[in-house]
mmCIF file as gemmi writes it, N, C-alpha and C atoms, coordinates in Angstrom:
data_model
loop_
_atom_site.group_PDB
_atom_site.id
_atom_site.type_symbol
_atom_site.label_atom_id
_atom_site.label_alt_id
_atom_site.label_comp_id
_atom_site.label_asym_id
_atom_site.label_entity_id
_atom_site.label_seq_id
_atom_site.pdbx_PDB_ins_code
_atom_site.Cartn_x
_atom_site.Cartn_y
_atom_site.Cartn_z
_atom_site.occupancy
_atom_site.B_iso_or_equiv
_atom_site.pdbx_formal_charge
_atom_site.auth_seq_id
_atom_site.auth_asym_id
_atom_site.pdbx_PDB_model_num
ATOM 1 N N . MET Axp A 1 ? 0.536 -1.186 0.163 1 0 ? 1 A 1
ATOM 2 C CA . MET Axp A 1 ? -0.018 0.312 0.212 1 0 ? 1 A 1
ATOM 3 C C . MET Axp A 1 ? 1.026 1.041 -0.066 1 0 ? 1 A 1
ATOM 4 N N . GLU Axp A 2 ? 0.596 2.171 -0.467 1 0 ? 2 A 1
ATOM 5 C CA . GLU Axp A 2 ? 1.482 3.577 -1.205 1 0 ? 2 A 1
ATOM 6 C C . GLU Axp A 2 ? 0.364 4.658 0.121 1 0 ? 2 A 1
ATOM 7 N N . GLY Axp A 3 ? 1.515 5.337 0.665 1 0 ? 3 A 1
ATOM 8 C CA . GLY Axp A 3 ? 0.949 6.668 1.831 1 0 ? 3 A 1
ATOM 9 C C . GLY Axp A 3 ? 0.03 7.119 0.833 1 0 ? 3 A 1
ATOM 10 N N . ILE Axp A 4 ? -0.759 7.534 -0.173 1 0 ? 4 A 1
ATOM 11 C CA . ILE Axp A 4 ? -1.582 8.312 -1.039 1 0 ? 4 A 1
ATOM 12 C C . ILE Axp A 4 ? -2.649 7.022 -0.672 1 0 ? 4 A 1
ATOM 13 N N . GLU Axp A 5 ? -2.58 6.58 -0.507 1 0 ? 5 A 1
ATOM 14 C CA . GLU Axp A 5 ? -3.952 5.01 -0.735 1 0 ? 5 A 1
ATOM 15 C C . GLU Axp A 5 ? -4.092 4.823 0.897 1 0 ? 5 A 1
ATOM 16 N N . LEU Axp A 6 ? -3.327 4.785 1.873 1 0 ? 6 A 1
ATOM 17 C CA . LEU Axp A 6 ? -3.621 5.065 3.394 1 0 ? 6 A 1
ATOM 18 C C . LEU Axp A 6 ? -4.339 6.415 3.751 1 0 ? 6 A 1
ATOM 19 N N . ARG Axp A 7 ? -3.501 7.566 3.067 1 0 ? 7 A 1
ATOM 20 C CA . ARG Axp A 7 ? -4.562 8.744 3.679 1 0 ? 7 A 1
ATOM 21 C C . ARG Axp A 7 ? -5.613 8.662 2.939 1 0 ? 7 A 1
ATOM 22 N N . SER Axp A 8 ? -6.044 8.622 2.097 1 0 ? 8 A 1
ATOM 23 C CA . SER Axp A 8 ? -7.094 8.861 1.216 1 0 ? 8 A 1
ATOM 24 C C . SER Axp A 8 ? -7.931 7.819 1.937 1 0 ? 8 A 1
ATOM 25 N N . ARG Axp A 9 ? -7.505 6.943 2.077 1 0 ? 9 A 1
ATOM 26 C CA . ARG Axp A 9 ? -8.955 5.278 3.043 1 0 ? 9 A 1
ATOM 27 C C . ARG Axp A 9 ? -8.971 5.887 4.235 1 0 ? 9 A 1
ATOM 28 N N . ARG Axp A 10 ? -8.107 6.581 5.043 1 0 ? 10 A 1
ATOM 29 C CA . ARG Axp A 10 ? -8.123 7.135 6.318 1 0 ? 10 A 1
ATOM 30 C C . ARG Axp A 10 ? -9.055 8.586 6.086 1 0 ? 10 A 1
ATOM 31 N N . ILE Axp A 11 ? -9.3 9.531 5.24 1 0 ? 11 A 1
ATOM 32 C CA . ILE Axp A 11 ? -10.143 10.345 5.263 1 0 ? 11 A 1
ATOM 33 C C . ILE Axp A 11 ? -11.359 9.597 4.663 1 0 ? 11 A 1
ATOM 34 N N . ARG Axp A 12 ? -11.428 9.204 4.205 1 0 ? 12 A 1
ATOM 35 C CA . ARG Axp A 12 ? -13.115 8.717 3.388 1 0 ? 12 A 1
ATOM 36 C C . ARG Axp A 12 ? -14.146 8.138 4.814 1 0 ? 12 A 1
ATOM 37 N N . ILE Axp A 13 ? -13.087 7.561 5.778 1 0 ? 13 A 1
ATOM 38 C CA . ILE Axp A 13 ? -13.652 7.607 6.776 1 0 ? 13 A 1
ATOM 39 C C . ILE Axp A 13 ? -13.567 8.164 7.898 1 0 ? 13 A 1
ATOM 40 N N . GLY Axp A 14 ? -13.424 9.192 7.55 1 0 ? 14 A 1
ATOM 41 C CA . GLY Axp A 14 ? -13.177 10.069 8.861 1 0 ? 14 A 1
ATOM 42 C C . GLY Axp A 14 ? -12.609 9.778 10.241 1 0 ? 14 A 1
ATOM 43 N N . CYS Axp A 15 ? -11.468 9.515 9.961 1 0 ? 15 A 1
ATOM 44 C CA . CYS Axp A 15 ? -10.73 9.037 11.12 1 0 ? 15 A 1
ATOM 45 C C . CYS Axp A 15 ? -9.597 9.848 11.165 1 0 ? 15 A 1
ATOM 46 N N . SER Axp A 16 ? -8.983 9.977 12.503 1 0 ? 16 A 1
ATOM 47 C CA . SER Axp A 16 ? -7.515 10.917 12.406 1 0 ? 16 A 1
ATOM 48 C C . SER Axp A 16 ? -6.103 10.057 12.295 1 0 ? 16 A 1
ATOM 49 N N . ARG Axp A 17 ? -5.356 10.265 12.309 1 0 ? 17 A 1
ATOM 50 C CA . ARG Axp A 17 ? -4.045 9.927 12.444 1 0 ? 17 A 1
ATOM 51 C C . ARG Axp A 17 ? -4.016 9.278 14.007 1 0 ? 17 A 1
ATOM 52 N N . ASP Axp A 18 ? -4.382 10.18 14.749 1 0 ? 18 A 1
ATOM 53 C CA . ASP Axp A 18 ? -4.507 9.371 16.227 1 0 ? 18 A 1
ATOM 54 C C . ASP Axp A 18 ? -4.907 8.084 16.313 1 0 ? 18 A 1
ATOM 55 N N . GLN Axp A 19 ? -6.21 7.917 15.637 1 0 ? 19 A 1
ATOM 56 C CA . GLN Axp A 19 ? -7.378 6.78 15.835 1 0 ? 19 A 1
ATOM 57 C C . GLN Axp A 19 ? -7.004 5.83 14.996 1 0 ? 19 A 1
ATOM 58 N N . VAL Axp A 20 ? -6.278 5.845 13.984 1 0 ? 20 A 1
ATOM 59 C CA . VAL Axp A 20 ? -5.185 4.63 13.396 1 0 ? 20 A 1
ATOM 60 C C . VAL Axp A 20 ? -4.688 4.282 13.824 1 0 ? 20 A 1
ATOM 61 N N . ALA Axp A 21 ? -3.347 5.387 14.956 1 0 ? 21 A 1
ATOM 62 C CA . ALA Axp A 21 ? -2.742 4.861 15.397 1 0 ? 21 A 1
ATOM 63 C C . ALA Axp A 21 ? -2.498 4.02 16.307 1 0 ? 21 A 1
ATOM 64 N N . HIS Axp A 22 ? -3.838 4.376 17.221 1 0 ? 22 A 1
ATOM 65 C CA . HIS Axp A 22 ? -4.146 3.956 18.396 1 0 ? 22 A 1
ATOM 66 C C . HIS Axp A 22 ? -3.932 2.26 18.123 1 0 ? 22 A 1
ATOM 67 N N . ALA Axp A 23 ? -4.759 2.292 17.043 1 0 ? 23 A 1
ATOM 68 C CA . ALA Axp A 23 ? -6.149 0.728 16.723 1 0 ? 23 A 1
ATOM 69 C C . ALA Axp A 23 ? -4.741 -0.203 15.885 1 0 ? 23 A 1
ATOM 70 N N . LEU Axp A 24 ? -3.437 0.615 15.537 1 0 ? 24 A 1
ATOM 71 C CA . LEU Axp A 24 ? -2.457 -0.105 15.295 1 0 ? 24 A 1
ATOM 72 C C . LEU Axp A 24 ? -0.818 -0.745 16.545 1 0 ? 24 A 1
ATOM 73 N N . GLY Axp A 25 ? -1.451 0.199 17.151 1 0 ? 25 A 1
ATOM 74 C CA . GLY Axp A 25 ? -0.191 0.554 18.444 1 0 ? 25 A 1
ATOM 75 C C . GLY Axp A 25 ? 1.111 1.172 18.276 1 0 ? 25 A 1
ATOM 76 N N . VAL Axp A 26 ? 0.891 1.908 17.342 1 0 ? 26 A 1
ATOM 77 C CA . VAL Axp A 26 ? 2.317 3.429 16.54 1 0 ? 26 A 1
ATOM 78 C C . VAL Axp A 26 ? 1.675 4.292 17.037 1 0 ? 26 A 1
ATOM 79 N N . ASP Axp A 27 ? 2.594 5.613 16.859 1 0 ? 27 A 1
ATOM 80 C CA . ASP Axp A 27 ? 2.037 6.838 17.146 1 0 ? 27 A 1
ATOM 81 C C . ASP Axp A 27 ? 1.288 7.723 15.549 1 0 ? 27 A 1
ATOM 82 N N . ALA Axp A 28 ? 1.507 9.12 16.106 1 0 ? 28 A 1
ATOM 83 C CA . ALA Axp A 28 ? 0.496 9.099 15.028 1 0 ? 28 A 1
ATOM 84 C C . ALA Axp A 28 ? 1.724 9.83 13.989 1 0 ? 28 A 1
ATOM 85 N N . PRO Axp A 29 ? 2.968 10.639 14.702 1 0 ? 29 A 1
ATOM 86 C CA . PRO Axp A 29 ? 3.936 10.752 13.584 1 0 ? 29 A 1
ATOM 87 C C . PRO Axp A 29 ? 4.824 9.451 12.887 1 0 ? 29 A 1
ATOM 88 N N . THR Axp A 30 ? 3.975 7.928 13.251 1 0 ? 30 A 1
ATOM 89 C CA . THR Axp A 30 ? 4.735 7.058 12.529 1 0 ? 30 A 1
ATOM 90 C C . THR Axp A 30 ? 3.333 6.71 11.108 1 0 ? 30 A 1
ATOM 91 N N . VAL Axp A 31 ? 2.415 6.975 11.352 1 0 ? 31 A 1
ATOM 92 C CA . VAL Axp A 31 ? 1.31 7.102 10.597 1 0 ? 31 A 1
ATOM 93 C C . VAL Axp A 31 ? 1.738 7.994 9.002 1 0 ? 31 A 1
ATOM 94 N N . GLN Axp A 32 ? 1.909 9.818 10.152 1 0 ? 32 A 1
ATOM 95 C CA . GLN Axp A 32 ? 2.323 10.829 8.847 1 0 ? 32 A 1
ATOM 96 C C . GLN Axp A 32 ? 3.109 9.95 7.826 1 0 ? 32 A 1
ATOM 97 N N . ALA Axp A 33 ? 4.076 9.337 8.627 1 0 ? 33 A 1
ATOM 98 C CA . ALA Axp A 33 ? 5.31 9.148 8.209 1 0 ? 33 A 1
ATOM 99 C C . ALA Axp A 33 ? 4.794 8.199 7.147 1 0 ? 33 A 1
ATOM 100 N N . TRP Axp A 34 ? 4.358 7.47 6.887 1 0 ? 34 A 1
ATOM 101 C CA . TRP Axp A 34 ? 3.365 6.329 6.228 1 0 ? 34 A 1
ATOM 102 C C . TRP Axp A 34 ? 2.722 7.021 5.072 1 0 ? 34 A 1
ATOM 103 N N . GLU Axp A 35 ? 2.228 7.74 5.684 1 0 ? 35 A 1
ATOM 104 C CA . GLU Axp A 35 ? 1.189 8.475 4.199 1 0 ? 35 A 1
ATOM 105 C C . GLU Axp A 35 ? 2.065 9.301 3.466 1 0 ? 35 A 1
ATOM 106 N N . ASN Axp A 36 ? 3.32 10.133 4.102 1 0 ? 36 A 1
ATOM 107 C CA . ASN Axp A 36 ? 4.212 10.823 3.67 1 0 ? 36 A 1
ATOM 108 C C . ASN Axp A 36 ? 5.035 9.576 2.556 1 0 ? 36 A 1
ATOM 109 N N . ASP Axp A 37 ? 5.172 8.378 2.7 1 0 ? 37 A 1
ATOM 110 C CA . ASP Axp A 37 ? 6.179 7.677 1.757 1 0 ? 37 A 1
ATOM 111 C C . ASP Axp A 37 ? 7.447 7.917 2.69 1 0 ? 37 A 1
ATOM 112 N N . GLY Axp A 38 ? 7.311 8.186 3.761 1 0 ? 38 A 1
ATOM 113 C CA . GLY Axp A 38 ? 8.629 8.714 4.296 1 0 ? 38 A 1
ATOM 114 C C . GLY Axp A 38 ? 9.435 7.849 5.599 1 0 ? 38 A 1
ATOM 115 N N . ALA Axp A 39 ? 8.159 6.861 5.212 1 0 ? 39 A 1
ATOM 116 C CA . ALA Axp A 39 ? 8.828 5.32 6.315 1 0 ? 39 A 1
ATOM 117 C C . ALA Axp A 39 ? 8.181 4.164 5.49 1 0 ? 39 A 1
ATOM 118 N N . PRO Axp A 40 ? 8.861 3.326 5.784 1 0 ? 40 A 1
ATOM 119 C CA . PRO Axp A 40 ? 8.194 1.725 4.992 1 0 ? 40 A 1
ATOM 120 C C . PRO Axp A 40 ? 6.8 1.351 5.849 1 0 ? 40 A 1
ATOM 121 N N . ILE Axp A 41 ? 5.69 0.958 5.728 1 0 ? 41 A 1
ATOM 122 C CA . ILE Axp A 41 ? 5.005 0.394 6.603 1 0 ? 41 A 1
ATOM 123 C C . ILE Axp A 41 ? 5.647 -0.662 7.276 1 0 ? 41 A 1
ATOM 124 N N . GLY Axp A 42 ? 5.795 -0.915 8.171 1 0 ? 42 A 1
ATOM 125 C CA . GLY Axp A 42 ? 6.121 -1.902 9.368 1 0 ? 42 A 1
ATOM 126 C C . GLY Axp A 42 ? 5.256 -2.908 9.468 1 0 ? 42 A 1
ATOM 127 N N . CYS Axp A 43 ? 3.961 -2.659 9.391 1 0 ? 43 A 1
ATOM 128 C CA . CYS Axp A 43 ? 2.786 -3.771 9.35 1 0 ? 43 A 1
ATOM 129 C C . CYS Axp A 43 ? 1.717 -3.877 8.499 1 0 ? 43 A 1
ATOM 130 N N . PRO Axp A 44 ? 2.042 -4.153 7.34 1 0 ? 44 A 1
ATOM 131 C CA . PRO Axp A 44 ? 1.155 -3.89 6.314 1 0 ? 44 A 1
ATOM 132 C C . PRO Axp A 44 ? -0.087 -4.227 5.858 1 0 ? 44 A 1
ATOM 133 N N . SER Axp A 45 ? -0.148 -6.036 6.752 1 0 ? 45 A 1
ATOM 134 C CA . SER Axp A 45 ? -1.307 -7.063 6.967 1 0 ? 45 A 1
ATOM 135 C C . SER Axp A 45 ? -2.148 -6.617 7.592 1 0 ? 45 A 1
ATOM 136 N N . ALA Axp A 46 ? -1.629 -5.889 9.539 1 0 ? 46 A 1
ATOM 137 C CA . ALA Axp A 46 ? -1.907 -5.721 10.198 1 0 ? 46 A 1
ATOM 138 C C . ALA Axp A 46 ? -3.07 -3.848 9.947 1 0 ? 46 A 1
ATOM 139 N N . LEU Axp A 47 ? -2.356 -3.273 8.987 1 0 ? 47 A 1
ATOM 140 C CA . LEU Axp A 47 ? -2.77 -1.702 8.548 1 0 ? 47 A 1
ATOM 141 C C . LEU Axp A 47 ? -4.268 -2.253 7.855 1 0 ? 47 A 1
ATOM 142 N N . GLU Axp A 48 ? -3.795 -3.302 6.595 1 0 ? 48 A 1
ATOM 143 C CA . GLU Axp A 48 ? -4.921 -3.498 5.841 1 0 ? 48 A 1
ATOM 144 C C . GLU Axp A 48 ? -6.45 -3.873 6.467 1 0 ? 48 A 1
ATOM 145 N N . GLN Axp A 49 ? -5.858 -4.775 7.746 1 0 ? 49 A 1
ATOM 146 C CA . GLN Axp A 49 ? -6.601 -5.293 8.74 1 0 ? 49 A 1
ATOM 147 C C . GLN Axp A 49 ? -7.458 -4.031 9.272 1 0 ? 49 A 1
ATOM 148 N N . VAL Axp A 50 ? -6.704 -3.375 9.612 1 0 ? 50 A 1
ATOM 149 C CA . VAL Axp A 50 ? -7.423 -2.399 10.644 1 0 ? 50 A 1
ATOM 150 C C . VAL Axp A 50 ? -8.421 -1.509 9.408 1 0 ? 50 A 1
ATOM 151 N N . LEU Axp A 51 ? -7.796 -0.659 8.617 1 0 ? 51 A 1
ATOM 152 C CA . LEU Axp A 51 ? -8.795 -0.116 7.85 1 0 ? 51 A 1
ATOM 153 C C . LEU Axp A 51 ? -9.695 -0.961 7.303 1 0 ? 51 A 1
ATOM 154 N N . ARG Axp A 52 ? -9.667 -1.93 7.368 1 0 ? 52 A 1
ATOM 155 C CA . ARG Axp A 52 ? -10.946 -2.951 6.43 1 0 ? 52 A 1
ATOM 156 C C . ARG Axp A 52 ? -12.047 -2.861 8.008 1 0 ? 52 A 1
ATOM 157 N N . LYS Axp A 53 ? -11.485 -3.314 8.749 1 0 ? 53 A 1
ATOM 158 C CA . LYS Axp A 53 ? -12.32 -2.92 10.368 1 0 ? 53 A 1
ATOM 159 C C . LYS Axp A 53 ? -13.02 -1.696 10.222 1 0 ? 53 A 1
ATOM 160 N N . LEU Axp A 54 ? -12.063 -0.264 10.096 1 0 ? 54 A 1
ATOM 161 C CA . LEU Axp A 54 ? -12.704 0.327 10.212 1 0 ? 54 A 1
ATOM 162 C C . LEU Axp A 54 ? -13.753 1.025 9.441 1 0 ? 54 A 1
ATOM 163 N N . GLU Axp A 55 ? -13.539 1.04 8.009 1 0 ? 55 A 1
ATOM 164 C CA . GLU Axp A 55 ? -14.569 0.933 6.296 1 0 ? 55 A 1
ATOM 165 C C . GLU Axp A 55 ? -15.433 0.355 7.225 1 0 ? 55 A 1
ATOM 166 N N . ALA Axp A 56 ? -15.444 -0.724 7.156 1 0 ? 56 A 1
ATOM 167 C CA . ALA Axp A 56 ? -17.179 -1.448 7.271 1 0 ? 56 A 1
ATOM 168 C C . ALA Axp A 56 ? -17.927 -1.183 8.764 1 0 ? 56 A 1
ATOM 169 N N . GLN Axp A 57 ? -17.36 -0.41 9.135 1 0 ? 57 A 1
ATOM 170 C CA . GLN Axp A 57 ? -17.932 0.478 10.919 1 0 ? 57 A 1
ATOM 171 C C . GLN Axp A 57 ? -18.351 1.306 10.118 1 0 ? 57 A 1
ATOM 172 N N . HIS Axp A 58 ? -17.445 2.177 9.283 1 0 ? 58 A 1
ATOM 173 C CA . HIS Axp A 58 ? -18.052 3.337 8.335 1 0 ? 58 A 1
ATOM 174 C C . HIS Axp A 58 ? -19.456 3.163 7.9 1 0 ? 58 A 1
ATOM 175 N N . ASP Axp A 59 ? -18.821 1.809 6.883 1 0 ? 59 A 1
ATOM 176 C CA . ASP Axp A 59 ? -20.233 2.046 5.761 1 0 ? 59 A 1
ATOM 177 C C . ASP Axp A 59 ? -21.382 1.477 6.485 1 0 ? 59 A 1
ATOM 178 N N . ARG Axp A 60 ? -21.572 0.639 7.786 1 0 ? 60 A 1
ATOM 179 C CA . ARG Axp A 60 ? -22.814 0.282 8.451 1 0 ? 60 A 1
ATOM 180 C C . ARG Axp A 60 ? -23.626 1.706 9.086 1 0 ? 60 A 1
ATOM 181 N N . GLU Axp A 61 ? -22.47 2.357 9.31 1 0 ? 61 A 1
ATOM 182 C CA . GLU Axp A 61 ? -23.164 3.85 10.101 1 0 ? 61 A 1
ATOM 183 C C . GLU Axp A 61 ? -23.908 4.984 9.263 1 0 ? 61 A 1
ATOM 184 N N . ASP Axp A 62 ? -23.205 4.271 7.618 1 0 ? 62 A 1
ATOM 185 C CA . ASP Axp A 62 ? -23.774 5.182 6.421 1 0 ? 62 A 1
ATOM 186 C C . ASP Axp A 62 ? -25.075 4.871 6.179 1 0 ? 62 A 1
ATOM 187 N N . ALA Axp A 63 ? -25.286 3.476 6.247 1 0 ? 63 A 1
ATOM 188 C CA . ALA Axp A 63 ? -26.167 2.638 6.085 1 0 ? 63 A 1
ATOM 189 C C . ALA Axp A 63 ? -27.46 3.053 7.08 1 0 ? 63 A 1
ATOM 190 N N . LEU Axp A 64 ? -27.497 3.178 8.201 1 0 ? 64 A 1
ATOM 191 C CA . LEU Axp A 64 ? -28.406 3.516 9.448 1 0 ? 64 A 1
ATOM 192 C C . LEU Axp A 64 ? -29.163 4.683 8.821 1 0 ? 64 A 1
ATOM 193 N N . PRO Axp A 65 ? -30.826 4.345 8.947 1 0 ? 65 A 1
ATOM 194 C CA . PRO Axp A 65 ? -31.063 5.203 8.51 1 0 ? 65 A 1
ATOM 195 C C . PRO Axp A 65 ? -31.192 6.914 9.369 1 0 ? 65 A 1
ATOM 196 N N . ALA Axp A 66 ? -31.337 7.957 9.023 1 0 ? 66 A 1
ATOM 197 C CA . ALA Axp A 66 ? -31.646 9.043 10.016 1 0 ? 66 A 1
ATOM 198 C C . ALA Axp A 66 ? -33.127 9.373 10.324 1 0 ? 66 A 1
ATOM 199 N N . TYR Axp A 67 ? -33.351 9.379 11.5 1 0 ? 67 A 1
ATOM 200 C CA . TYR Axp A 67 ? -34.454 9.918 12.103 1 0 ? 67 A 1
ATOM 201 C C . TYR Axp A 67 ? -34.272 11.245 12.758 1 0 ? 67 A 1
ATOM 202 N N . ALA Axp A 68 ? -35.627 11.708 12.256 1 0 ? 68 A 1
ATOM 203 C CA . ALA Axp A 68 ? -35.391 13.118 12.74 1 0 ? 68 A 1
ATOM 204 C C . ALA Axp A 68 ? -36.635 13.18 13.829 1 0 ? 68 A 1
ATOM 205 N N . ASN Axp A 69 ? -36.28 13.832 15.076 1 0 ? 69 A 1
ATOM 206 C CA . ASN Axp A 69 ? -36.981 13.865 16.068 1 0 ? 69 A 1
ATOM 207 C C . ASN Axp A 69 ? -38.111 15.061 16.077 1 0 ? 69 A 1
């Protein structure tokens, strides 16, 4: 995965770098370095798994009907 793909997927699901970093057990500057291709992604399989989980949660939330009070 390239940094630009990581960044675009993270933004699409509305997650901050801190949220992705926390889910992976790394710090936000590490995620930033990955997004800028400043460092190789040290755990690409774990990153893919976390992104898929976050995307699924986001998609389920989008599918919920909005109710007006």
